[in-house]
GUVO-318165 format. One record per atom (N, C-alpha, C): residue number from 1; x, y, z. Coordinates in steps of 0.1 Angstrom, whole numbers, plus 5000, padded with zeros to 4 digits. Example, Ala and Ser with C-alpha at 12.3 -4.5 7.8 and 13.67 -1.06 7.14 Angstrom:
pos, x, y, z
1, 5132, 4943, 5078
1, 5123, 4955, 5078
1, 5132, 4967, 5078
2, 5128, 4978, 5071
2, 5137, 4989, 5071
2, 5129, 5000, 5079
END
This chain:
pos, x, y, z
1, 3347, 1479, 8184
1, 3334, 1472, 8172
1, 3325, 1464, 8185
2, 3309, 1467, 8179
2, 3296, 1459, 8189
2, 3302, 1447, 8190
3, 3297, 1440, 8198
3, 3293, 1426, 8197
3, 3285, 1416, 8194
4, 3281, 1405, 8185
4, 3266, 1407, 8183
4, 3266, 1404, 8168
5, 3276, 1403, 8161
5, 3277, 1404, 8145
5, 3267, 1411, 8139
6, 3260, 1422, 8143
6, 3251, 1422, 8133
6, 3252, 1440, 8132
7, 3253, 1447, 8123
7, 3253, 1456, 8121
7, 3245, 1469, 8122
8, 3246, 1480, 8134
8, 3235, 1485, 8137
8, 3227, 1495, 8124
9, 3215, 1495, 8117
9, 3210, 1506, 8107
9, 3207, 1494, 8094
10, 3210, 1484, 8096
10, 3206, 1473, 8088
10, 3191, 1469, 8087
11, 3185, 1461, 8077
11, 3174, 1466, 8074
11, 3170, 1453, 8084
12, 3173, 1441, 8082
12, 3176, 1430, 8100
12, 3173, 1438, 8111
13, 3180, 1450, 8113
13, 3173, 1454, 8129
13, 3163, 1461, 8126
14, 3153, 1463, 8117
14, 3147, 1475, 8122
14, 3131, 1467, 8127
15, 3123, 1470, 8138
15, 3109, 1465, 8143
15, 3106, 1464, 8122
16, 3096, 1451, 8132
16, 3087, 1444, 8124
16, 3074, 1449, 8121
17, 3067, 1447, 8109
17, 3053, 1454, 8112
17, 3044, 1437, 8110
18, 3033, 1444, 8111
18, 3018, 1432, 8113
18, 3018, 1429, 8129
19, 3025, 1440, 8138
19, 3026, 1447, 8154
19, 3013, 1454, 8157
20, 3003, 1453, 8145
20, 2991, 1456, 8150
20, 2988, 1468, 8152
21, 2994, 1478, 8158
21, 2996, 1489, 8161
21, 2991, 1507, 8152
22, 2978, 1508, 8160
22, 2971, 1515, 8152
22, 2974, 1527, 8146
23, 2989, 1531, 8151
23, 2992, 1546, 8145
23, 3000, 1546, 8127
24, 3004, 1529, 8130
24, 3005, 1525, 8113
24, 2996, 1527, 8104
25, 2981, 1520, 8112
25, 2967, 1527, 8100
25, 2971, 1539, 8100
26, 2971, 1546, 8104
26, 2967, 1561, 8105
26, 2976, 1562, 8098
27, 2988, 1567, 8091
27, 3001, 1571, 8090
27, 2992, 1563, 8075
28, 2991, 1551, 8073
28, 2985, 1546, 8061
28, 2974, 1553, 8057
29, 2965, 1563, 8063
29, 2953, 1561, 8064
29, 2958, 1575, 8048
30, 2965, 1583, 8061
30, 2972, 1598, 8055
30, 2978, 1595, 8046
31, 2981, 1588, 8043
31, 2990, 1589, 8032
31, 2982, 1584, 8022
32, 2980, 1578, 8018
32, 2960, 1570, 8009
32, 2955, 1586, 8008
33, 2952, 1591, 8020
33, 2945, 1606, 8014
33, 2955, 1617, 8009
34, 2966, 1621, 8013
34, 2977, 1630, 8002
34, 2976, 1624, 7988
35, 2976, 1613, 7991
35, 2981, 1608, 7973
35, 2969, 1616, 7965
36, 2957, 1608, 7966
36, 2942, 1616, 7964
36, 2944, 1626, 7960
37, 2943, 1633, 7970
37, 2942, 1644, 7968
37, 2953, 1652, 7955
38, 2961, 1647, 7957
38, 2972, 1653, 7945
38, 2975, 1647, 7934
39, 2961, 1633, 7935
39, 2960, 1627, 7919
39, 2946, 1637, 7911
40, 2936, 1644, 7922
40, 2930, 1651, 7920
40, 2934, 1662, 7917
41, 2943, 1669, 7923
41, 2949, 1685, 7914
41, 2952, 1690, 7894
42, 2947, 1699, 7891
42, 2950, 1701, 7880
42, 2965, 1701, 7878
43, 2972, 1701, 7865
43, 2985, 1701, 7862
43, 2981, 1713, 7863
44, 2993, 1720, 7863
44, 2998, 1740, 7863
44, 2998, 1741, 7845
45, 2999, 1752, 7842
45, 2996, 1757, 7833
45, 3015, 1750, 7823
46, 3023, 1761, 7831
46, 3033, 1759, 7829
46, 3041, 1751, 7827
47, 3032, 1737, 7835
47, 3039, 1726, 7837
47, 3040, 1719, 7815
48, 3023, 1721, 7817
48, 3016, 1720, 7805
48, 3025, 1723, 7794
49, 3030, 1737, 7793
49, 3038, 1741, 7782
49, 3054, 1735, 7786
50, 3057, 1735, 7796
50, 3070, 1726, 7791
50, 3065, 1711, 7786
51, 3060, 1708, 7790
51, 3054, 1695, 7786
51, 3055, 1692, 7768
52, 3045, 1707, 7770
52, 3046, 1703, 7750
52, 3052, 1706, 7743
53, 3067, 1713, 7746
53, 3082, 1716, 7745
53, 3091, 1705, 7739
54, 3085, 1692, 7751
54, 3098, 1678, 7747
54, 3089, 1674, 7732
55, 3078, 1683, 7724
55, 3071, 1669, 7716
55, 3077, 1675, 7705
END
């Protein structure tokens, strides 16, 4: 068993944010953009039909 008292993979072993890493900002921007694109999409007619059958 590994010494040190910590179990690998636990949340406290992950790197902490706030390092100012620009790649994290780029990822956030990409996620926001993808979300906005998804929100703007129309709901497919098949999905609306299925939802209508729930009533």
